[in-house]
C-alpha positions as CSV (number, residue, x, y, z in Angstrom):
1,M,0.0,0.0,0.0
2,S,1.4,3.4,-1.0
3,E,2.0,6.2,1.4
4,N,-0.6,8.4,-0.5
5,M,-3.2,5.8,-0.1
6,V,-2.6,5.5,3.6
7,Y,-2.7,9.3,3.9
8,T,-6.0,9.5,1.9
9,G,-7.6,6.8,4.0
10,A,-6.6,8.6,7.2
11,V,-8.1,11.9,5.9
12,N,-11.3,10.2,4.9
13,A,-11.6,8.6,8.3
14,V,-11.1,11.9,10.1
15,K,-13.6,13.6,7.7
16,D,-16.1,10.9,8.4
17,V,-15.7,11.3,12.2
18,W,-16.1,15.1,11.9
19,E,-19.2,14.8,9.7
20,K,-20.8,12.5,12.1
21,R,-20.0,14.8,15.0
22,I,-21.4,17.8,13.1
23,K,-24.5,15.9,12.2
24,K,-25.0,14.9,15.8
25,H,-24.4,18.4,17.0
26,N,-26.9,19.8,14.5
27,E,-29.5,17.2,15.5
28,D,-28.9,18.1,19.2
29,L,-29.3,21.8,18.3
30,K,-32.6,21.0,16.4
31,R,-33.9,19.0,19.4
32,E,-33.0,21.8,21.7
33,R,-34.7,24.4,19.5
34,E,-37.8,22.2,19.3
35,F,-37.8,21.7,23.0
36,Q,-37.5,25.4,23.6
37,Q,-40.2,26.1,21.1
38,K,-42.4,23.6,22.8
39,L,-41.8,25.3,26.2
40,V,-42.6,28.7,24.6
41,R,-45.9,27.3,23.1
42,I,-46.8,25.8,26.5
43,W,-46.1,29.1,28.2
44,E,-48.0,31.0,25.6
45,E,-51.0,28.6,25.8
46,R,-51.0,29.1,29.6
47,V,-50.8,32.9,29.3
48,N,-53.6,32.9,26.6
49,L,-55.8,30.6,28.7
50,T,-55.3,33.0,31.7
51,K,-56.3,35.9,29.5
52,L,-59.3,34.1,28.1
53,K,-60.5,33.1,31.6
54,E,-60.4,36.8,32.5
55,K,-62.9,37.4,29.6
56,V,-65.4,34.9,30.9
57,T,-68.5,36.3,32.5
58,R,-72.1,35.3,33.3
59,K,-75.0,36.9,31.6
60,D,-78.7,35.9,32.0
61,G,-77.5,32.6,33.5
62,R,-75.1,31.8,30.6
63,V,-71.3,31.4,30.7
64,V,-70.1,34.0,28.2
65,L,-66.7,34.7,26.6
66,K,-66.7,38.3,25.6
67,I,-63.8,40.1,23.8
68,E,-64.1,43.5,22.3
69,K,-61.4,45.5,20.3
70,E,-58.5,43.3,21.5
71,E,-56.4,41.5,18.9
72,W,-57.0,37.7,18.7
73,K,-56.3,36.7,15.1
74,T,-56.4,33.0,16.1
75,L,-57.9,31.2,19.0
76,P,-55.6,28.9,20.9
77,S,-56.4,25.2,21.5
78,S,-56.2,25.9,25.2
79,L,-59.7,27.4,24.8
80,L,-60.9,23.8,24.8
81,K,-60.5,23.8,28.5
82,L,-63.4,26.3,28.6
83,N,-65.8,23.9,26.9
84,Q,-68.5,24.9,29.3
85,L,-69.0,28.2,27.4
86,Q,-72.5,28.8,26.2
87,E,-71.9,32.0,24.4
88,W,-69.1,33.6,22.4
89,Q,-69.1,37.4,21.8
90,L,-65.9,38.3,19.9
91,H,-66.1,41.6,18.1
92,R,-63.4,43.6,16.3
93,T,-60.6,41.2,17.3
94,G,-59.2,40.7,13.8
95,L,-60.1,37.0,14.0
96,L,-59.1,35.3,10.8
97,K,-60.8,32.0,11.1
98,I,-63.2,30.0,13.3
99,P,-61.2,27.3,14.9
100,E,-61.6,23.8,13.5
101,F,-62.3,22.5,17.0
102,I,-65.5,24.7,17.3
103,G,-67.6,21.5,17.1
104,R,-66.3,20.4,20.5
105,F,-68.2,23.2,22.2
106,Q,-71.4,21.3,22.5
107,N,-72.9,23.7,25.1
108,L,-72.8,26.7,22.7
109,I,-76.1,28.5,22.3
110,V,-74.9,31.8,20.9
111,L,-71.9,32.3,18.5
112,D,-71.4,36.0,17.7
113,L,-68.2,36.6,15.8
114,S,-69.4,39.7,13.9
115,R,-67.0,42.5,12.7
116,N,-63.9,40.4,12.2
117,S,-62.0,39.1,9.2
118,I,-63.3,35.5,9.0
119,S,-63.2,34.1,5.4
120,E,-64.8,30.7,5.9
121,I,-67.0,28.7,8.1
122,P,-65.6,25.2,9.1
123,R,-67.8,22.2,8.4
124,G,-67.5,21.3,12.1
125,I,-70.0,24.0,12.8
126,G,-72.7,21.4,12.0
127,L,-71.8,19.6,15.3
128,L,-73.3,22.4,17.3
129,S,-76.7,20.9,17.8
130,R,-77.7,23.3,20.6
131,L,-76.7,26.5,18.8
132,Q,-79.6,29.0,18.5
133,E,-77.9,32.1,17.2
134,L,-75.1,32.4,14.7
135,I,-74.0,35.9,13.9
136,L,-71.2,36.4,11.4
137,S,-72.0,39.8,9.9
138,Y,-69.3,42.1,8.8
139,N,-66.7,39.5,7.8
140,K,-65.3,38.2,4.5
141,I,-67.2,35.0,4.1
142,K,-68.0,33.9,0.5
143,T,-69.6,30.4,0.9
144,I,-71.8,28.7,3.4
145,P,-71.1,25.0,4.2
146,K,-74.1,22.6,3.8
147,E,-73.2,21.2,7.3
148,L,-74.7,24.3,8.8
149,S,-78.1,22.6,8.2
150,N,-77.2,20.2,11.0
151,C,-77.5,23.0,13.6
152,V,-81.1,21.8,14.2
153,S,-81.7,24.3,17.0
154,L,-80.8,27.4,15.0
155,E,-83.3,30.2,15.3
156,K,-81.3,33.3,14.2
157,L,-78.7,33.5,11.4
158,E,-77.0,36.8,10.4
159,L,-74.6,36.9,7.5
160,A,-75.0,40.6,6.6
161,V,-72.2,42.7,5.0
162,N,-69.9,39.8,3.9
163,R,-70.2,41.3,0.4
164,D,-69.6,38.2,-1.7
165,I,-72.1,35.6,-0.6
166,C,-74.3,34.9,-3.6
167,D,-76.0,31.6,-2.8
168,L,-77.0,29.2,0.0
169,P,-76.9,25.4,0.0
170,Q,-80.3,23.9,-0.5
171,E,-79.8,21.9,2.7
172,L,-80.4,25.0,4.8
173,S,-84.1,24.6,4.2
174,N,-83.9,21.9,6.8
175,L,-83.4,24.5,9.5
176,L,-86.9,24.0,10.8
177,K,-86.6,26.4,13.7
178,L,-85.0,29.3,11.9
179,T,-87.2,32.4,12.2
180,H,-84.7,35.3,11.6
181,L,-82.3,35.6,8.6
182,D,-80.2,38.6,7.6
183,L,-78.5,38.3,4.2
184,S,-78.3,42.1,3.5
185,M,-75.3,43.7,1.7
186,N,-74.1,40.6,-0.2
187,H,-74.2,39.5,-3.8
188,F,-77.5,37.7,-4.2
189,T,-79.3,38.1,-7.5
190,T,-82.4,36.2,-6.4
191,I,-83.9,34.8,-3.2
192,P,-82.3,31.4,-2.8
193,P,-84.6,28.3,-3.0
194,A,-83.3,27.3,0.4
195,V,-84.8,30.5,1.9
196,L,-88.1,30.1,0.1
197,N,-88.4,26.7,1.7
198,M,-87.6,27.6,5.3
199,P,-90.8,26.6,7.0
200,A,-90.6,28.8,10.1
201,L,-89.0,32.0,8.7
202,E,-90.6,35.2,10.0
203,W,-88.1,37.9,9.4
204,L,-85.9,38.3,6.3
205,D,-83.5,41.1,5.3
206,M,-82.1,40.9,1.7
207,G,-81.6,44.6,1.3
208,S,-78.6,46.0,-0.6
209,N,-78.1,43.0,-2.8
210,R,-78.6,42.7,-6.6
211,L,-82.1,41.2,-6.7
212,E,-83.7,41.9,-10.1
213,Q,-87.0,40.1,-9.5
214,L,-88.9,38.2,-6.9
215,P,-89.8,34.6,-7.7
216,D,-93.5,33.6,-8.1
217,T,-92.8,31.0,-5.4
218,I,-92.3,33.8,-2.8
219,E,-95.8,32.9,-1.5
220,R,-94.2,29.8,0.1
221,M,-93.0,32.0,3.0
222,Q,-96.4,31.9,4.7
223,N,-95.0,32.7,8.2
224,L,-93.0,35.7,7.0
225,H,-94.1,39.0,8.7
226,T,-91.2,41.3,7.9
227,L,-89.4,41.5,4.5
228,W,-86.6,44.0,3.8
229,L,-85.8,44.4,0.1
230,Q,-84.4,48.0,0.0
231,R,-81.6,49.0,-2.3
232,N,-81.9,46.3,-5.0
233,E,-82.8,46.3,-8.7
234,I,-86.4,44.9,-8.5
235,A,-88.4,46.0,-11.5
236,Y,-91.8,44.4,-10.7
237,L,-93.6,42.4,-8.1
238,P,-95.2,39.0,-8.7
239,E,-99.0,38.8,-8.1
240,T,-98.3,35.9,-5.7
241,I,-97.0,38.3,-3.2
242,S,-100.6,39.1,-2.3
243,N,-100.8,35.5,-0.9
244,M,-98.4,36.3,1.9
245,K,-101.2,36.6,4.4
246,N,-99.0,37.3,7.5
247,L,-96.7,39.9,5.9
248,G,-97.0,43.1,8.0
249,T,-93.8,45.0,7.0
250,L,-92.5,45.3,3.4
251,V,-89.7,47.7,2.5
252,L,-89.0,48.2,-1.2
253,S,-87.3,51.6,-1.2
254,N,-84.5,52.3,-3.8
255,N,-85.5,49.8,-6.4
256,K,-86.7,50.0,-10.0
257,L,-90.4,49.5,-9.6
258,Q,-92.5,51.3,-12.2
259,A,-95.8,50.2,-10.8
260,I,-97.5,48.8,-7.7
261,P,-99.6,45.8,-8.5
262,V,-103.4,46.0,-7.8
263,C,-103.3,42.6,-6.1
264,M,-101.5,44.3,-3.1
265,E,-104.9,45.8,-2.1
266,K,-105.7,42.4,-0.8
267,M,-102.8,42.4,1.7
268,T,-104.9,43.5,4.6
269,N,-102.3,42.6,7.2
270,L,-99.8,45.1,5.9
271,R,-99.0,47.7,8.5
272,F,-95.9,49.3,7.0
273,V,-94.6,49.6,3.4
274,N,-92.1,51.9,1.8
275,F,-91.9,52.6,-1.9
276,R,-89.6,55.6,-1.7
277,D,-87.1,56.2,-4.5
278,N,-88.7,54.0,-7.2
279,P,-89.4,55.2,-10.8
280,L,-93.2,54.8,-10.4
281,K,-95.0,55.8,-13.6
282,L,-98.1,57.2,-12.0
283,E,-98.2,60.2,-9.7
284,A,-100.3,59.6,-6.6
285,T,-100.7,62.5,-4.1
286,L,-102.2,62.0,-0.8
287,P,-105.0,64.4,0.2
288,S,-103.6,66.8,2.8
289,N,-106.4,66.1,5.2
290,E,-105.6,62.4,5.4
291,I,-102.3,62.7,7.1
292,T,-100.8,64.8,9.9
293,D,-97.5,66.5,9.9
294,E,-96.0,63.7,12.1
295,E,-97.2,61.0,9.7
296,E,-96.3,62.9,6.5
297,E,-92.7,61.6,6.2
298,Q,-93.6,58.0,6.9
299,E,-96.8,58.0,4.7
300,L,-95.4,59.9,1.8
301,F,-94.5,56.6,0.1
302,G,-96.2,54.3,2.7
303,L,-99.4,52.3,3.2
304,Q,-101.8,55.1,2.4
305,F,-99.7,56.1,-0.6
306,M,-99.9,52.5,-1.8
307,H,-103.7,52.4,-1.6
308,T,-104.0,55.8,-3.3
309,Y,-101.6,54.7,-6.1
310,I,-103.6,51.5,-6.7
311,Q,-106.9,53.5,-6.8
312,E,-105.4,55.9,-9.3
313,S,-104.1,53.1,-11.5
314,Q,-107.5,51.4,-11.5
315,R,-109.2,54.7,-12.3
316,Q,-106.9,55.3,-15.3
317,A,-107.5,51.7,-16.5
318,D,-111.3,52.2,-16.3
319,N,-111.0,55.4,-18.3
320,Q,-109.1,53.6,-21.0
321,I,-111.8,50.9,-21.2
322,N,-114.5,53.5,-21.5
């Protein structure tokens, strides 16, 4: 064996030893970093849990977590130790997402996460069988998961001012207890079939969307007593609207209506309507002795105006026939 070969072998052996030592050293450093990071996470979790516990109060007999105007972009898993919570009230916290473990809060009755930056609703929301109120207005949500239909106790759902919601899954018609629904300031072009088929719905706000017309099947909402449709692009009303026997409040201001259908004369339960800022073809002026100064602003395009308009349209139709 030559001297060069011996030397090369010795160098390689030393190199191998050093590489192993360096590798082991790096692995030890990695384990140390991971251990330190784990300690930091544990410490942060404990600190966060302590902070969260300070936000827990009792209201009307419920255990409530209430946080206002304090940054919580994410919620820590340590929150699971407060699974007795019955109500969440988190507003203006910058919250980016509803935690995936939300379904483990089986005692939740109210979940109010309005005025945050939430972009989606996790499918686990459907595990909240006791949830009665879900308020997610003023967020950045675009789609609604069909699993929400499993929240069988839900009575109130607010999704206003999310801007981009344009449809609802048909499964939401299975929300048999839902009475209150706010979909205002979104991107709907029609009333979703799921909404038309909600059997208990009493209050609906679809103002400030892009509705162009109301479906003939709107009469399905027989329990509806309040309907807000202001600031849309509705050009006409279907005659079936007169079959909504329980409707007491109907707001249609800022639309594109050119006429008020005669059939609305049959809607004897109506107590408040508003046709302000519509390009109605006929001019209908209320007799000055029929309204007081206090009522003038309300009635200018209200219920009495509607009756006067219909009477005038019928009179003009009769004149054309004669």
